[in-house]
KOLMI-706985 format. One record per residue (C-alpha): residue number from 1; x, y, z negated. Coordinates in pm, 1 decimal. Layout:
BEGIN
+-----+----------+----------+----------+
| seq |       xx |       yy |       zz |
+-----+----------+----------+----------+
| NUM |        X |        Y |        Z |
...
+-----+----------+----------+----------+
% end
This chain:
BEGIN
+-----+----------+----------+----------+
| seq |       xx |       yy |       zz |
+-----+----------+----------+----------+
|   1 |   1141.3 | -21920.9 |   5426.3 |
|   2 |   1366.2 | -21571.6 |   5300.4 |
|   3 |   1308.2 | -21334.4 |   5583.9 |
|   4 |   1678.4 | -21272.3 |   5616.0 |
|   5 |   1708.4 | -21625.7 |   5737.9 |
|   6 |   1618.8 | -21804.0 |   6072.9 |
|   7 |   1480.1 | -22063.7 |   6008.1 |
|   8 |   1640.0 | -22230.7 |   6362.3 |
|   9 |   1969.1 | -22155.8 |   6273.6 |
|  10 |   1916.9 | -22272.6 |   5947.8 |
|  11 |   1864.8 | -22674.0 |   6076.3 |
|  12 |   2089.3 | -22642.2 |   6339.3 |
|  13 |   2379.0 | -22528.7 |   6061.4 |
|  14 |   2260.5 | -22806.0 |   5895.5 |
|  15 |   2198.1 | -23081.4 |   6191.1 |
|  16 |   2587.0 | -22976.7 |   6296.1 |
|  17 |   2728.8 | -23095.2 |   5930.1 |
|  18 |   2546.9 | -23445.9 |   5915.7 |
|  19 |   2270.5 | -23273.8 |   5661.5 |
|  20 |   1879.7 | -23421.7 |   5734.7 |
|  21 |   1570.8 | -23375.5 |   5573.7 |
|  22 |   1288.1 | -23597.0 |   5671.2 |
|  23 |   1009.2 | -23833.1 |   5494.1 |
|  24 |    924.8 | -24140.7 |   5407.8 |
|  25 |    633.9 | -24311.9 |   5384.9 |
|  26 |    492.9 | -24467.5 |   5063.6 |
|  27 |    202.7 | -24615.2 |   5210.7 |
|  28 |    -24.3 | -24687.0 |   5502.3 |
|  29 |   -281.1 | -24600.8 |   5706.5 |
|  30 |   -384.7 | -24273.0 |   5786.1 |
|  31 |   -296.0 | -23946.0 |   5641.3 |
|  32 |    -22.8 | -24146.6 |   5427.1 |
|  33 |    203.7 | -23999.4 |   5161.2 |
|  34 |    529.5 | -23974.2 |   5178.9 |
|  35 |    831.9 | -23833.8 |   4981.7 |
|  36 |   1136.0 | -23622.5 |   5085.3 |
|  37 |   1491.2 | -23752.7 |   5132.4 |
|  38 |   1768.1 | -23544.7 |   5185.0 |
|  39 |   2080.3 | -23720.0 |   5395.0 |
|  40 |   2378.0 | -23512.7 |   5342.4 |
|  41 |   2626.3 | -23696.0 |   5489.0 |
|  42 |   2576.8 | -24025.7 |   5438.1 |
|  43 |   2492.0 | -23971.7 |   5058.1 |
|  44 |   2083.5 | -23970.8 |   5013.2 |
|  45 |   1804.3 | -23857.5 |   4776.3 |
|  46 |   1528.3 | -23905.5 |   4730.2 |
|  47 |   1220.8 | -23723.6 |   4611.1 |
|  48 |   1048.3 | -23806.5 |   4324.4 |
|  49 |    728.5 | -23588.7 |   4418.3 |
|  50 |    442.8 | -23733.9 |   4689.1 |
|  51 |    321.9 | -23506.4 |   4999.0 |
|  52 |     33.8 | -23583.3 |   5240.8 |
|  53 |    196.9 | -23608.9 |   5533.9 |
|  54 |    245.8 | -23302.1 |   5823.6 |
|  55 |     45.0 | -23127.8 |   5576.5 |
|  56 |    189.6 | -22756.6 |   5542.2 |
|  57 |    322.0 | -22769.0 |   5174.6 |
|  58 |    573.8 | -23039.7 |   5337.1 |
|  59 |    674.6 | -22814.6 |   5596.9 |
|  60 |    717.8 | -22558.3 |   5416.8 |
|  61 |    908.7 | -22805.0 |   5119.9 |
|  62 |   1126.5 | -22915.8 |   5427.6 |
|  63 |   1221.7 | -22547.9 |   5506.8 |
|  64 |   1322.9 | -22486.5 |   5141.5 |
|  65 |   1535.3 | -22802.4 |   5158.5 |
|  66 |   1690.2 | -22661.2 |   5456.8 |
|  67 |   1788.9 | -22314.9 |   5342.4 |
|  68 |   1846.0 | -22479.5 |   4971.2 |
|  69 |   2166.9 | -22748.0 |   5164.3 |
|  70 |   2263.1 | -22401.0 |   5385.1 |
|  71 |   2336.6 | -22225.4 |   5088.8 |
|  72 |   2537.7 | -22429.8 |   4870.3 |
|  73 |   2654.4 | -22659.5 |   5091.9 |
|  74 |   2720.2 | -22448.4 |   5377.4 |
|  75 |   2808.0 | -22101.7 |   5296.0 |
+-----+----------+----------+----------+
% end
């Protein structure tokens, strides 16, 4: 995440405006594959890319998506 932004402040700003990013399993079992969903005040968008649950890649992508929401919709 860009150094001039505080990750926790960005998430709180998004959450306070009912904007969330979370992952949704697409299969069962250990180390599930998941897709990201973005909930923008009730408008849900599901991503197409698959990620391994709890991987560093998906955690970085979630941070990136919160920054995107913050910059595009909240500032």
